N, C-alpha and C positions, 0 to 999 in steps of 0.2 A: 504494500500500500504506500502510495506517495505521501511524503511529509508535507503538510501545509505550513509554510513559514509565515508567522504574523507579519503584517505589512510594516510595522514599526521597526522590524529587524532587517528589512531588505537592504538598506544602504550600508549599515555596519558590516553585515555578513558579506555583501558583495565586495566591499573594499578589502575586507580581511582575506578573502579567498583570492583576490587579485594581488595581495601583498602590499596594499597601499593604505591600510587603516592605521594611521599614525596615532590614533587615540584608542587603540584596542583595549587598553587597560581600563577605560571607562565602561566597556561592555563586558569583558571577561573578568574573572575573579569573583569576589564576594562584595556585595553592595547592599546597603540598607534600602528597603523599598516598602511601600504600603500597597498591599494587593487586596482589593475588595474590602477596604476598611481594616485590614489586618496588618500589623507591623511585623516585619521580619527581614530576612536577608535572602537575596537571590544569588545563587551560585551558577556560574557558567564556565565551561571548559571546552577545549577542542580535543577530541579523541576519535579521529576519523575511522579507525579500524576496530574500535571496541565493540564487543557484543553487548555490554551493559556498563553503566557507570553509576556509582552511588557516592553520596557524601557521608563520610564517617567521622566521628569525633567523640570527645568526652560527653557531649550532649545526647548521644544515642548509644553509648557504650561500645563504640566502634563496630556496630552491627550493620553490615552492608545491606541487610534486608529491610532496614527501617526507612531509609530516605533514598529511593531509587530515582535517578535523574531521567528526564524526558529528552529524547533526541528531537531537536527542533529544526534540523536542516539535513539534507542529503550529504552535505560536506562534513558531517560529524560533529556538530555543535550540540552540547548537552546543557540542560538547564533545570534548576529546581528552586522553588521558593520554600523556605523553612521559617516558621514562626519561632520566637523565643530565643534566638541566637543573641548572645551577649558579647560585649567587648572582651577581647582576649580569649574567647572560646577557640580551642585548637581543633583543626580538621585536616583531612586529606581526602583525595579522590580515590575510591576503590574501583579500579579499572579491570574489567574482565576481558582478557585478550582473546583473539580468535581461537587460540588453542585451549581456552578455558582457564588458563592460569590467571590468578588474581594478583594484581600488583597495587601497592599503595603509593600514591604520587602526591607530593606537595604541590601547592597551587603556584604556578610560575607567575601569576598576576597578583598574588597576595601582597598586601601592604605591610605585613608584620609577620615575624616567624619566631619560633621557639629559640631559646639560647642553646648554642651548640653544647653537647653533641646531638641534641634532639633536632629533628628536622620537620616537624609538623608546622603548618601555616596557622597563624592566629587571625581570627577576624578582628579587623580594626577599622573603625569609621574615622577617616582622616578629616572629615568636615569639622568646623567649629573653631579652628585656630584663627585668632585675630591678628592679622599681619600689621606690623608697625613700620613698614618700609616706604611709606608715602613720600617722605622727604627725599630718600635715596632715588626712588623711581622717577620723581620729578627732575632731580638733578641729572640722572642718567639720560633722560629724554632730551635734555638741553645740551648735552655734551657731545662734541665731535670726537668720537672714539678713534677715528683715523688720524687725528692730529694730537692725540693725548698719549703721554708716556704710559708704558705698561711694564710691570715687573712682577712675575708670577712666582709664588712660593708653593712648591709641591709638598703635600703632606700625606703621610700614612697615619690615619687616626689611631691605629692599633699600636704604633711604636713611638709616636711623638711624645716625649717626656713621660713615657710609661715607667712606673715604679714597680719593679718585680712583676708579679702577676696581676697587679691592679691597673685596670684601664681607666683613663679619664672618661667621664661621661660627656655627652654632647654639651651640657651646660658648663662643665668644668673646662672643657676644651675652649669654648668661647671666652671664658674668663681669662685664660692665659695666652691663647693663640692670637687673638685679635690685637691686644696691646703689643705683642712681640712683632707681628708682621708690620704694624704701623711704625714702630720704633726703627725697624730695619729698613724702612723705605719701600716695602712691597705695596703694590696696588691691588693685587688679586691673590686669592688662595685657590689652588687646584687640588682637589682631593683625589688620592689614589682610590681604587675600587671601594665603594661604600655599600654596595648591595650585599644581601645576606650570603654568608659562605660558611662551610662546616669546619674547615681546618685552618687554625691560626697561622700555620707556617706558609700558607699560600698568599698571605698579605691581601686577600680579598679577590685574587684573580680566579679562584675556583668557585664561581658564583652559582648559587642555587635559587636565588630570589632577585629578579631584576628590578622589581618595584618596591622592595622592602629594604630600607636602610637597616643595616645590621643591628640586632637587638643587643649586641655587646655593650653599646654605649647609651642605650635609652630607647624610647618609643619614637614612632614617626613624628609625633608632635614635638618631642624634644629636638629631633633633627630639624624640624621647621624653625624652631626658636633659634638654633645655631645659625641657620641660613639667614634668618631675619636679622640677627645681630651682626 
């Protein structure tokens, strides 16, 4: 039986399958949604060859029979709305492969993840942060960047001024890094890989979360505050 794709999904799905959806993170992953007057979270993933996909987590005792996803496109997009999901709830996708093997997969579009060595995705609503960068944005819009000096300081957050096994939090990093780079005459900070990764020794180049700033140093809102400052 052919799958009937809801009209509102036509554009994001078409662009995704063309490899041109530059805002795919707004469609895939886990997002707060009100469905028929019910508050919950909608989960979407791409598993084109899967026989079935379920959302599993602490909220359903990791039972793949509780929250089976619906295939909403012939291209292999799966979706499910679940009520009662809370901030920081952990989850993965339970994917049934063509050979029947069940595999647990973290959400590549998730905004937050467990602290290593654990690898589950955490639901995190990134809305609600109040940005305070109005003055900077106004100044940036009035600056000719092609005629302005630039001096970039490259930083690996996991090793900069690290004391033993203790990492600086995003807030602590802002407290010490910003005065340092200004005193040294730098105009910009370039962060080495900041997405979630499982092995400290990789310095972040072994990424498993492309939209989740690593939980080693705080939450996504903590990272927003660092960028803001």
